[in-house]
RODO-2510 file (C-alpha; in nm, 4 decimals, decimal comma):
residues 107
     n   res          X          Y          Z
     1     x    -6,3933     7,7289     5,0906
     2     x    -6,6911     7,6629     4,8639
     3     x    -6,8156     8,0204     4,8956
     4     x    -6,4742     8,1688     4,8109
     5     x    -6,4389     7,9335     4,5154
     6     x    -6,7851     8,0269     4,3879
     7     x    -6,7084     8,3998     4,4107
     8     x    -6,3981     8,3539     4,1975
     9     x    -6,5754     8,1272     3,9479
    10     x    -6,8551     8,3829     3,9140
    11     x    -6,6028     8,6510     3,8220
    12     x    -6,4202     8,4270     3,5740
    13     x    -6,7219     8,2605     3,4122
    14     x    -6,9959     8,5251     3,4309
    15     x    -6,8858     8,8785     3,5095
    16     x    -6,5649     8,9068     3,3069
    17     x    -6,7064     8,7634     2,9807
    18     x    -7,0008     9,0057     2,9977
    19     x    -6,7853     9,2943     2,8775
    20     x    -6,9096     9,5209     3,1550
    21     x    -6,6812     9,3982     3,4319
    22     x    -6,4275     9,6728     3,3661
    23     x    -6,6936     9,9254     3,4679
    24     x    -6,7830     9,7453     3,7927
    25     x    -6,7506     9,9128     4,1301
    26     x    -6,4212     9,8451     4,3060
    27     x    -6,6015     9,6188     4,5510
    28     x    -6,6390     9,3512     4,2848
    29     x    -6,2617     9,3320     4,2459
    30     x    -6,2130     9,3429     4,6223
    31     x    -6,4516     9,0521     4,6808
    32     x    -6,2711     8,8284     4,4323
    33     x    -5,9296     8,9275     4,5657
    34     x    -6,0198     8,8632     4,9279
    35     x    -6,1783     8,5296     4,8362
    36     x    -5,8473     8,4408     4,6683
    37     x    -5,6463     8,5539     4,9697
    38     x    -5,8660     8,3357     5,1920
    39     x    -5,8046     8,0314     4,9722
    40     x    -5,4307     8,0980     4,9782
    41     x    -5,4377     8,1129     5,3584
    42     x    -5,5811     7,7619     5,3566
    43     x    -5,2577     7,6454     5,1945
    44     x    -5,0584     7,7200     5,5095
    45     x    -4,8974     7,4190     5,6782
    46     x    -5,1322     7,4321     5,9774
    47     x    -5,4259     7,3557     5,7479
    48     x    -5,2655     7,0592     5,5676
    49     x    -5,5076     6,8194     5,7334
    50     x    -5,8053     7,0097     5,5905
    51     x    -5,6916     7,0500     5,2294
    52     x    -5,6264     6,7600     4,9929
    53     x    -5,3357     6,7891     4,7463
    54     x    -5,5765     6,8025     4,4497
    55     x    -5,7608     7,0911     4,6179
    56     x    -5,4320     7,2793     4,6523
    57     x    -5,3664     7,2399     4,2820
    58     x    -5,7207     7,3557     4,2058
    59     x    -5,6722     7,6665     4,4222
    60     x    -5,3508     7,7576     4,2374
    61     x    -5,5190     7,7053     3,9002
    62     x    -5,8297     7,9042     3,9941
    63     x    -5,6359     8,2011     4,1297
    64     x    -5,4056     8,1917     3,8269
    65     x    -5,7105     8,2233     3,6002
    66     x    -5,8435     8,5110     3,8094
    67     x    -5,5104     8,6917     3,7814
    68     x    -5,5206     8,6532     3,4030
    69     x    -5,8771     8,7855     3,3900
    70     x    -5,8066     9,0866     3,6121
    71     x    -5,4896     9,1757     3,4213
    72     x    -5,6456     9,1327     3,0766
    73     x    -5,7104     9,4276     2,8500
    74     x    -6,0814     9,3374     2,8482
    75     x    -6,0991     9,4178     3,2209
    76     x    -5,8102     9,6520     3,3058
    77     x    -5,7968     9,9875     3,1349
    78     x    -5,4360    10,0624     3,2333
    79     x    -5,1727     9,9716     3,4932
    80     x    -5,3365    10,1944     3,7568
    81     x    -5,6861    10,0516     3,7172
    82     x    -5,8069     9,8632     4,0261
    83     x    -5,8309     9,5167     3,8668
    84     x    -5,4717     9,5397     3,7442
    85     x    -5,3549     9,6423     4,0929
    86     x    -5,5323     9,3449     4,2466
    87     x    -5,3902     9,1153     3,9785
    88     x    -5,0393     9,2238     4,0790
    89     x    -5,1217     9,1785     4,4471
    90     x    -5,2563     8,8268     4,3861
    91     x    -4,9605     8,7343     4,1649
    92     x    -4,7253     8,8239     4,4483
    93     x    -4,9281     8,6225     4,6998
    94     x    -4,9498     8,3260     4,4655
    95     x    -4,5753     8,3299     4,4055
    96     x    -4,5119     8,3190     4,7802
    97     x    -4,7370     8,0167     4,8275
    98     x    -4,6234     7,8076     4,5316
    99     x    -4,3669     7,5388     4,6026
   100     x    -4,0287     7,6943     4,5352
   101     x    -4,2007     8,0309     4,4949
   102     x    -4,0049     8,3489     4,5222
   103     x    -4,0995     8,6643     4,7029
   104     x    -4,1937     8,8505     4,3864
   105     x    -4,4825     8,7653     4,1576
   106     x    -4,4738     8,8519     3,7908
   107     x    -4,7665     8,9066     3,5577
***
């Protein structure tokens, strides 16, 4: 959990503000997206004993920030650019995991 959180924080706090993140290899976007998907899997009912309620809220907030970063015009060139595609993918996953979430995520 700490490693996945650190990957996402690195993207949000270091890579994206650099101005060069939009030119990164697709792997950089994949790593952050898969770290997010891992954190969302921890929110399943079978892992309730491992995750505190405040950690759940932190996961939602962190992934929400990542979605905003990936979908921003500073990172995504257009709607077909890889970071924008991953932002949509994560928005859909996040919507499914949020309490009262629907099956479709919106950016």
